[in-house]
C-alpha positions as CSV (number, residue, x, y, z in Angstrom):
1,M,80.7,-104.9,-150.4
2,G,84.2,-105.4,-152.0
3,F,85.0,-107.4,-155.0
4,F,86.3,-110.4,-153.1
5,D,83.3,-110.3,-150.7
6,K,81.0,-110.6,-153.8
7,I,83.0,-113.6,-155.1
8,K,82.9,-115.3,-151.7
9,Q,79.1,-114.7,-151.5
10,S,78.5,-116.2,-155.0
11,L,80.5,-119.3,-154.0
12,N,78.6,-119.5,-150.6
13,I,81.9,-119.1,-148.7
14,G,81.0,-118.1,-145.2
15,G,77.4,-118.6,-146.1
16,V,74.5,-120.9,-145.1
17,K,75.4,-124.2,-143.4
18,L,73.2,-127.3,-143.2
19,V,72.9,-130.0,-140.6
20,L,70.7,-133.0,-141.6
21,V,69.5,-135.3,-138.8
22,P,67.3,-138.3,-139.5
23,T,65.6,-139.8,-136.5
24,Q,67.1,-143.1,-137.4
25,T,69.7,-144.3,-139.9
26,V,68.3,-147.8,-140.2
27,V,64.7,-147.9,-141.4
28,A,62.3,-150.6,-142.5
29,N,61.0,-150.5,-146.1
30,G,57.4,-149.3,-146.3
31,T,57.6,-147.0,-143.3
32,T,58.1,-143.2,-142.9
33,L,61.4,-141.5,-141.9
34,P,61.1,-138.2,-140.0
35,V,64.1,-135.9,-140.8
36,K,65.1,-132.6,-139.2
37,L,67.1,-130.1,-141.2
38,T,68.8,-127.2,-139.5
39,V,69.7,-124.2,-141.7
40,T,72.2,-121.8,-140.1
41,G,72.9,-118.4,-141.5
42,G,76.6,-117.5,-142.3
43,K,78.3,-114.1,-142.0
44,I,75.8,-112.3,-144.3
45,N,72.0,-112.2,-144.8
46,Q,71.0,-114.5,-147.7
47,P,67.6,-115.0,-149.5
48,I,66.5,-118.6,-149.5
49,T,63.9,-119.6,-152.2
50,V,63.6,-123.4,-151.6
51,V,64.5,-125.9,-148.9
52,A,64.3,-129.4,-150.3
53,I,65.0,-132.9,-149.0
54,T,65.2,-136.1,-151.2
55,L,65.5,-139.8,-150.5
56,M,67.7,-141.5,-153.1
57,Q,68.6,-145.1,-154.0
58,R,71.4,-146.4,-156.1
59,D,71.6,-150.0,-157.3
60,A,74.8,-151.5,-158.7
61,W,75.2,-154.9,-160.2
62,V,77.3,-157.0,-162.5
63,E,75.9,-158.7,-165.6
64,H,77.8,-161.7,-166.9
65,Q,77.9,-162.1,-170.7
66,L,78.8,-165.1,-172.8
67,G,82.6,-165.4,-173.1
68,G,83.2,-164.3,-169.5
69,Q,82.8,-160.6,-170.0
70,R,81.4,-158.7,-167.0
71,I,79.5,-155.4,-167.4
72,H,79.1,-153.1,-164.3
73,K,75.8,-151.3,-164.3
74,T,74.3,-148.7,-161.9
75,Q,70.9,-147.1,-161.6
76,T,70.1,-144.1,-159.4
77,M,66.5,-143.3,-158.4
78,T,64.6,-140.6,-156.5
79,L,62.3,-142.4,-154.0
80,A,60.8,-139.4,-152.3
81,K,61.1,-135.6,-152.4
82,K,59.6,-132.9,-150.2
83,A,60.2,-129.1,-150.4
84,E,59.3,-125.9,-148.5
85,T,58.9,-123.3,-151.2
86,T,58.0,-120.2,-149.1
87,P,60.9,-117.8,-149.6
88,F,62.7,-116.2,-146.6
89,T,65.9,-114.4,-145.8
90,I,68.2,-116.0,-143.3
91,T,70.1,-113.5,-141.2
92,A,73.7,-113.9,-140.1
93,G,73.9,-116.5,-137.4
94,E,70.2,-117.3,-137.4
95,Q,69.1,-120.9,-137.1
96,R,65.9,-122.3,-138.7
97,E,64.6,-125.9,-138.3
98,F,62.6,-127.7,-140.9
99,N,60.9,-131.1,-140.2
100,F,60.1,-133.4,-143.1
101,S,58.6,-136.9,-143.2
102,L,59.8,-139.1,-146.1
103,P,58.0,-142.3,-147.2
104,V,60.5,-145.1,-147.6
105,Q,59.5,-147.2,-150.6
106,A,62.7,-148.8,-151.7
107,V,62.8,-150.3,-155.2
108,T,63.9,-153.9,-155.1
109,G,64.8,-156.4,-157.9
110,L,62.0,-157.8,-160.1
111,G,60.0,-160.4,-158.1
112,A,61.6,-159.5,-154.8
113,Q,58.2,-159.1,-153.2
114,Q,57.1,-162.5,-154.3
115,T,57.1,-165.6,-152.1
116,G,57.7,-169.2,-152.8
117,V,59.6,-170.4,-155.8
118,M,59.4,-167.1,-157.7
119,G,60.7,-165.2,-154.7
120,A,63.6,-167.7,-154.2
121,L,64.5,-167.4,-157.9
122,S,64.6,-163.6,-157.6
123,K,66.9,-163.8,-154.6
124,I,69.2,-166.2,-156.4
125,S,69.2,-163.9,-159.4
126,D,70.2,-160.9,-157.2
127,L,73.1,-163.0,-155.7
128,A,74.3,-164.1,-159.1
129,T,74.4,-160.5,-160.4
130,S,76.0,-159.2,-157.1
131,R,73.2,-156.6,-156.8
132,K,73.9,-154.0,-154.1
133,H,71.6,-151.3,-152.8
134,E,72.7,-147.9,-151.4
135,W,70.4,-145.3,-149.9
136,W,70.9,-141.7,-148.7
137,I,69.1,-138.5,-147.9
138,E,70.1,-135.2,-149.6
139,A,69.1,-131.8,-148.4
140,S,69.6,-128.6,-150.3
141,V,68.7,-124.9,-150.1
142,A,68.4,-122.7,-153.1
143,I,70.2,-119.4,-152.3
144,E,69.4,-116.4,-154.5
145,G,72.7,-115.0,-156.0
146,S,74.9,-117.8,-154.6
147,M,75.7,-121.4,-155.1
148,D,73.2,-123.7,-153.4
149,A,74.2,-125.4,-150.1
150,S,73.7,-129.1,-149.7
151,V,74.3,-132.0,-147.3
152,K,74.1,-135.8,-147.6
153,C,73.4,-138.5,-145.0
154,D,73.7,-142.2,-145.7
155,I,70.9,-144.5,-144.3
156,Q,70.2,-148.3,-144.5
157,V,66.8,-149.7,-145.5
158,Q,65.8,-153.1,-144.2
159,L,64.1,-154.8,-147.2
160,E,62.6,-157.6,-145.2
161,G,61.3,-157.9,-141.6
């Protein structure tokens, strides 16, 4: 293997490719989301140590301070993570499929699950702070001697039925 081939291998150029396919891109909170990950070998054989999938959530909001100052805040959370830790070597052009099932338990604003007056106050608070939620699934494979390969897929979570 030549010098440039070793550099390309370490950067995963021409290496493993990932395709992430959730069974649905809109899912209800409190349910389970089945996801299929297809790992395709590149031009060379590569040892894989971990195949992982993660459900993520990011909240962004604006807090208003006295004097009219606005502060933009974000918070990113891991909602669920599953991994296959049995090492294997993927050969050139080989395809392997991994099926995962992720529990969808989105984190909502304080009091969002409440009903009546408290629930209404929580919803008004979320509107006043312009709170926005964002969800996605990340899949990654740990490749020995190379940069890890990863892929991302946005989804929507319905917080209320």
